[in-house]
N, C-alpha and C positions, 0 to 999 in steps of 0.2 A: 503493499499499499504505500510505502514511502516514495515510490516512483510517481504517484499521482498527487503528491504534495510538494513536489520540489519546484524551484523557480522556474524550470524549463517551461512548464505548461503555461505560466503567466506570459513568457515571451512568445510562446507558440500562439496563444490566442491573439495577442497584440499584432504580430505579423500577419496571421491569417486574416484578421479583420481588416487591416489596412490594405493588404493586397487585394482583397475582395472589393473594397470600395473603389480602389484605383482601376481595377479590371472593369468595373461597371462604367466608370468614366470613359475609358479607352474604347469600350464597346460602343458606347453612345456616339463618341466622336467618329469612329469608323463607320458606323451605320449611317451617320448624317452626311457623310462624304462619298461613300462608295455607291455606285450605281450598277446594276447588272447589265451586262452587254446585251443590247436588244438584238434579237435575231431578225433577219430579213424576211419580208412577206414573200409568199411563195408566188404570187402573181406579178408584183412590181419590182421585187427585189430590194425595196427600200426598208429601212429599220423601222420597227413599230414601237409603241410606247408600252408594251407589255413585257413581262418577263418570259413569256412563251408558254406559261402554265394556264391551261384552259380545262375547265370542268363543265360537265354537262353541255358540251358543244359550243356554249356561247358565254360561259362565265369565265372571264379572264382576269388574271392578276397583273395590274399596272405597275410599271416600274417607277414609283413615286417615292421620295424619301418621306420619313416621318414628319408630321406637321411641326413647325419650329416651336410653337407654344408648348407642344408635348415634349420635345426635346428639352426645352428649357425647364419644364416641370420636373424632369428626370434629374436635371442638374442641380436644381434647387434641392431635391431630396438628398443628394450626395453632400451638398454643403451643410445641410441640416444635420445630417449623420455625424459629420466631422465636428461641428459645434457641440453637438450633444455629447460626443466622446471626450471632448475637452472639459465640459462641465460636470459631467457625471461618470461614475465608474463603468467601464465596459471594455477597456484595454487591458486585459490581464489583472495585474495587481495595482495598476494606477488608480488613485482614489478619486481623480476628478478634481477640478478647482473648487467646485463648491462643498466638497468633503461629504456629500450626501450618501448615506447608507440606508439599506432597508431596515436594519435593526434599530438604527437611530430614529428614523421616522416613526417606526412602530412604538419605541419607548416615548417619543415626544407625544404622539397621539394618545397613548395610555395615560401619561402624565396630565395632559390637557383634560381628558374626560373625567378622570379621578378628581381633578380640582373643581370640576363643575358639580359633581355629585358628593363632594366632601361633606356639605352640610347634611345631606341625607344620611351618610355613614355615621356622622356625629350624633344624629338623632337616634339611630339604632344602637350605637356603642353606648349611649347613655341608658338604654332600657335593659331589663332583665331578659335573658335569653328566651325564656319561656314566653314572655311578652312579645318579643320580635316574631316568634314562631306563630303567634295568633294574629299577626298583621298580614292581610292578604298581599300588599305590595311587597313586603319583605320576603314572604314565601315565594312569590313569582321570581324576585331577584336571586333568592337562594337557589331555585330550581335551575335557573340558567347557569349558575355558578357550578351546580353539581353536574349538569350535563356536559359542561366544558372540562371539568377537571376530575370528576369521579366515576362518570358513567362508562368509561373504558373498562373498568374492572367490575364495578358493582352492578352494571347494567342501567339503561335509561330508566327502568322502573324501580331501581334499587333493590331488585330481588336478589342480586348476587349470582354467583356461578361457582363451580368447583374451585375451592381454594380462596374465594372471595365472599365475605360474609353477606347475608341477607340483612338489609338495614331496616326492614319493615317489621320483623317479627319480635321485637323487643328482647331478643336473646343477645347479649353483649359479652365479648371476650374481655374487654377492658372496662367495663362499666358503661351504663347508658344515660348517666346524668350529663348536663351540658359541659361541665368542667371536663369529664372524661373524653367526651366527643371532641371538644375543643383542643385537648392535648393530643389527641390522635391525629387531627388534621394539621396542626401546627408542627409537631415534631415527628409524625410518623410512628410506626410500630414495626418491631422486628421480632416476631414470635419464632421461637425455636424450640422443636421437640427433637432430643437426640435419638439416633437410631439404637434400638434395644435388641436387634437381631443377633449380633455377636455375644450378647449377655445372656439372653434367654434361650437361644438355640431355636431351631425349627418347631420343635413340639411345644416348647415353653411360649413361643409367640402365639401358636394356635390356641393354647389354653387361655392365655391372657385376651386374646381376640373373642373367644367364647364368652368370657366373663363380662367383657365390655359390652358385647351385644345383649346380654341378659340384663344388664343394668337398665337399658331402656325398653325392655319387653320383647326384644327381637328373638326369633327362634334360635337356639344354641344348644350344643351338646352339654347335658347337665353335669356329667362327670368332668368334662374339660373345664366348665365354668367353676366348679368347686376347686379344681386345681389352679386354675387361673387366678382366683381371689388372693391365694397366698402370694403368688408372684406379683400380683398388682400391689398388694399392700407393701412389698419389699421394693419395687422399683418405680411404681407409678404414683403412689400416694403422695410422695413429696411435693408434687406439682399438682395433681388433680384432687388431693385430699383423700382421707380414708372413706368419706362417703361419695367420692368421684363427682362431687359437684362443682370442681374446678376452683381456679383462684384468678380473680380478675387483676390482681395486682402484677401478675406476670403473663397474663393472657392465656392461661390454661383453661381449656373449655370444660363445661359441665357435660359429663358423659352420661347423665341419666334423663335427659329431656328429649331424646330422639331427634334432636337437631344436629346435623352433620355438616361439617365444613367441607370435607373431601368425599363424603359418602359413607353410608353405614352398612355397605355389604361386607361379608366376611373377607373377600379378597382385598377390598380397599383398606379394612381395619388391619389386616395382617401386614399389608404394604407400609401402612403408617407406622405400625410398631417396629417393623424390621428396618426400614431405611430412615424413618424420621420424617420431619417436616421443617423446612427452613434451612436444611443443611444441604449437603451435595445431592441429596435425593430429590429435593424440590424446594421451591422458593415461597415462603409465606412472609412477605414484607409489604408494608404500607409506606410509600415514600412521604417525607415531609414536604409541606406545602407553603411553609413560611417564606420561601424565596420568590414565589410567584403570586402569593395572595397577602394583602395587607391585612391589618387587624379588623377594618371594617368588613371586608369580604369574609374573613374567617368567622366573624360574628354572625353574618347572614347565613353562611353555610352550616355552621353549628346549629343555628336554630331550624334550618330546613331539615337536616338529618334528624335532629331529635324530634321534630314534629311527625316524621314518617311512622314512628312507632308509638306516637302519643296523639292519635287523631282525636280523641275525646276531649284532651285539654285543649288543643288548637281550635277546635270547633266551638268551644264555649266563649 
């Protein structure tokens, strides 16, 4: 990949662009001067005003140069392109006299827009998050923020997907209070479950999987579940608790509520125990959004996400 980031390509683009523009100018000049030699008429032997190309017996192509106004219009476009390339970036790595960049223009527009709606942000920043969630205008703004920054993982309906939590069911890995949600959005989360395959062995993993399935009433081998409980208490209870109801301080899920982040099938649970989650086996990470969202936007987004699973409070 280093070949594509060297200075050579900047020079290559510059030379190719300038040569192409110059070639267009030369072509226009030549075409404005050159005339095709006219063939003689069969009967009189005199030269005609056509190129000799005839279609449908009487449709002839005349040997006339391009109209002068058309030629000058083409020349004008060449001059415009040269002026444009002097003012704006387009010749390799040359920045242009005006110093314009797309990223700079975007940042300027965002800053200008944020300045216009700052009073509105200030209004919602002064309100309690639950009050913001009950405001219809704030919910609409929060929904747009969610669709832009969160829907790629959690879905446009916030229903989640395999490995990405459902935000509508009031089941929370790190807590569902506004403060917990705000912390997740601001700083992200990095949940890790270590692999226990090497520790438990194949049969031990199956026993623990049977016990975990039994916790939420799923069909399981009773003997394996009994054996798995002892192993669970020894290896899993430190995070999920002896009652297997999880620990929101570290994002350990509740294993008794029949809500599954990766799926509750026997094969999926065995895979989770064997390979772990958030390690080399799989990724379980929520990125931080504090770099691309200011406090006002995070407040609106927090209120929107909280309201997804607290519809009764929002509608009051």
